[in-house]
N, C-alpha and C positions, 0 to 999 in steps of 0.2 A: 257714375250715371248710363245708360245703354239707351241709345235715340230709335227710331224709328221712322215709316213713313206711314204718312197719316191716309189708309184705305189708295184710292189712287188718285189723290190729288200731289201729290209728288212734293208735298209740305214734308219736312224731316219733324218731329215732336217728341221732348223727350218719355220713357217710357214709364213716365207717373207724369198725372198732368195734377196740379194743386187745383185741388177743388178748394174753391171761398166763404162759401154757404156760413165759415163759424166769423168771418170779418164782419166789422159793421157796429152792432147797437146788440147792448145785451136786453134793453126794454124789447127788443125784438123775438127772442126766446132767449133763458136767461142762461145758455153754454158761451153763448156768444163772443167772443172777444173785442175789446178795444180798439183801437184804432190801432198804435202801440205796439202791439203786442201780434196782430196783426200783419203789421209791414217789418216789424222782426222774424216774424216768419216768414215772407215773401225774398225778406232779403235771407235767411237761409238758403230757403231752393235756390235761389240763385246760383249763390256759394256750390252749393249739389248740383250744381247743374241742371236742374230742373229749369226746360224754356217755354212749358208748358201751363195755361193759368186757365181757369174756366172758371166764372160766376152767370148772374142772372139777376135782373131788374127787381125782383124781387125779394133777394136777400136782404132783409134788413132795410128793407124798402127805398132801396138805392145806394146803401152804403158802401154795400160790401165793391161796386164798382166803384165807386169815390175811393175806399184806402185800395182799393188792386191798382187804381191809376198812380194811383199818387206815389206809390210803392214801386213803380215798375219805371216809374221816370228818369232818364238814359240810359233805358236798357231795352228799348220798345223793338229795336231791329234784331237784336234777337232772339226775341221774343215771340207765342204764339197765345194769343188772346182769344178768349170764347166768352161767348155769354147770352143770353136769353131771353125770351118773350113772351107770355101769354097771358098770366095770372093778374088780375085786374091791380090797381094802382092805387089810383083813386075809389074811396067808397062813391063817391058822389059822385060819376063818371063812369059810365057803365063802357064808353069807348078807352079806358086804358086801359084795358083787361083784352085777351080775344087774338085771332089773329085775322082781321078785318086787313084793307089798304091802309086805312084809316090810324088805326091802335100798332099797326107794325111800322110805318110812316112815322108819329111821333114817338111811341115807344121808343125803338133806334135811336130815332136823335136824339130824347134823354140820356139813351144810355152810354151816347159814347160821350156828351157833353159832361156825365161824370168819370166816363175814364180818363176825359180826356187828350181823344184819341179823336185823330181823323177818319178811321174804317177800325171795326174787328175784322180778324181775321177768321174766326171759324162765327159765325150765328145763327140761336139754334132756337126752334119751333120748343118752348118748354111741355107741350103738354097738344091733343088731336084739339082741334077747336069745331066741336060738330054744329053749330052754328053758322059755319061761317065755308062754302064751296073749296075746296082744298084749289080749285083752278083760280080763285080769288088770291088767296094768301101764296101761290108758288108764282102767280104773278107780277107781285108785292115786291116781294122776296130776289126775285130776275130782275125787278130794275133799279132792287138795292145794291148787285152788284152792279149793274150798267152804271151805275151810279160809281160806283168808285167806293161805297162807307162799308159793304161787306166783300169781303174773296170769297169766301166760301157758305150755305149752308149747307143746317144739318137737323136731326129729327130727333124727337127723346121720345121714351117711353107712350106707347102706340099698342095694337093690334100689327100683325104682321100682314095683313091682306090690308091693310089701312095704310102702310108704309107700302105695300107694291103698289099700290091704285096712284100714291103721290109719285114714285117715279116713272109710273107711266104715264101718267099725264105729262110730266116732263118732260119724256121721250117723243111724245106727240106734238107738243104746245111748241118745242121748242124754249124750257124754260131754263135755268139753272136747276141742277141732281142736287137732292140732298147726297152732301158725300159721307154725314156720319153720321149715327145710332146713337144716341147717350141713353141707354138703357139698367132696367136694374136684374143686377146680376153676379149671384156670389155665390158661394158653397151652398152656404142655407135658402138659396134660391135661383133654381135653375131651367124651371120654366122657359126663358127666354132658347135653351138649349132644341125645344121641338121647331118653330118656324122663323121665329127671326136673326136667331145667329144663324142658319144653315143660306136664309134670303140675302143675309147682309155680305157672307163671303163670297156667294155667286156671283151680284152686283156691283162688289172692292168697293166696299158702303167699310168704312173707320170706325169700330168699335172701342165705345168710351165708356165703361160699363159704370152707374152712377151706387154707390152704396155699397163700395168690393168689400166692405168689410159688416157687411151688413146692420151698419146702424151699431157696432162696439160689439154686437154680439156674439165674435166671431173672436175675443179680441180678452176675453178673456173666461173662464168657467160659467157654464150656463147658471150656477144657486146666487153667482156678484153679478149679475148682465147691472144690476137694479141701485149700486152699491157705488154708483157715478153719479155728478150732478145731472148728465145729458140720462142716465138710464133712468132717477128717480121723475125727470121733469118731461122730456120727450114721448110725450104720447104718440107719435108716430112713430116709432120701433115697435107698438103696441097693432099697429095699422097692418103689420107686415106678418108673414106668415112664419117666421122663423124659428118659431116655438114649436111650431106645427111640425104631424108628418116625422121625417128620420131625422130633424133639426137637434132635437139635443143629441141624439146620440154622435150627427154630426163635428157638435162641439166639442163631442167628448174627444173623438176620434183626434180632430186638429190639437186640443189641449195634450197627447200621450203623442204624438211625432212633435211638437214641439220641445216637451222635455227629450224625446229622444237626442233631438239635432240640438236640444241647448240654444233654442231660440224664441220667439214670442210668441204667443201663437196671430196676432197678427202678419208676423214675418212671415207666417204659415200657410194663412189666408192670399195673404199678394202673391207670393209665390204659386200657389197654387193658377192667380187670373195669369199671372206671366209667362206660364207653360201651355196655354188659350193657344191656338195659332188662331184662332180669329176673333181675339182679343188685344186692339194695338196699346192701347193707356188706359188705365184703370184710372177713374175719378179719388183722388186722395182727400179728403180732409181733417184736416186734424188742429187741436186747439193747444200743441205743443212742439218744442224746435226738437225734442227728444221724438218722442210720433214721428216725426218727418222721418228725422236718422233715421229711427229706424226701418221707414219706409224702405228708403235708398236701399241700406242696407239687405236686405227681402229680395233684391237683385241677383244677389251672390248663393242664393240658399237654390241647390242641384233637390228637385226631389225625381224619383225615377218611377219608372211608368206603374209599377207595384204600391209604390207610396202613392200616386193620382188616384189609381182602381179605389184601392186602400179608404181613403179619405172621401170618395163620393160613395162608397155603396150605399152606405145609410139609407141613402136620401131617398125620399119617397113625393112623387105629386103631393103639389097643393094647389089651394087654389090662387087666381093670378093676383099680382097684385105692385100700381107701381103708373097705374095710369092714370089716376085718381088727380 
């Protein structure tokens, strides 16, 4: 395992963050693992040196947080745990979602209870709340840091102008600043390179991309993507423009380079992210120990400047996706 500092926090994290969306309850989404399988992956991640774990209250309606918290029992001091809030948790209670003070305080409290933790290292807003002034949200998050419930706060997919507004508001009001950005970024979706990633680099923000493998699109030849359970059942895969523009050509080049180097397509796609200076740690979600081990092995893959250029060359601008 390799390690890095997360943005300007000074906090050390593994160069792979284990995403825990796949832990919890298959009634939520068909490809989600049960509790025992989820804990097995967390245990193997710890053995491999993974110290950074990302979940959210909405994943399996809270079950992901509970599974992760139990799996990390006895390992809390050496690990960094991140969770998120925004999406409505109870259909009958509109205040169980959004980023009002009430929503943040009660949903953060619920997350800490499920995790079995006194504090979470990184608490992120899962999306931008158009119904709540950013001043209200930042004030509530600042209070959470001052109470000791949260150590750092972060943002997730939003427009660069919104993130800039949030950072400026924190600076103006003396609130805790967003320290991280969890955004949508991979070889098949690079729109973040236009504004968000340069902004993060300028402001010392830790970048932890979600969907680094394009929801499986970069793990196998594009004509075989639907052969997996997630490919068959995951409607979110088709909501993103991976198949648009130069996506198929990018997929083919990943396959070709993987074959040339004798590695897997997923490893090439991850290695590309590891070579990006503005990326701190991609969030790798997995449903098998084998795929987790593959991800760790990808840290050893060296891509030349010409390899990187060749992989990137077919990319074409596509519609912005992931802010929903």
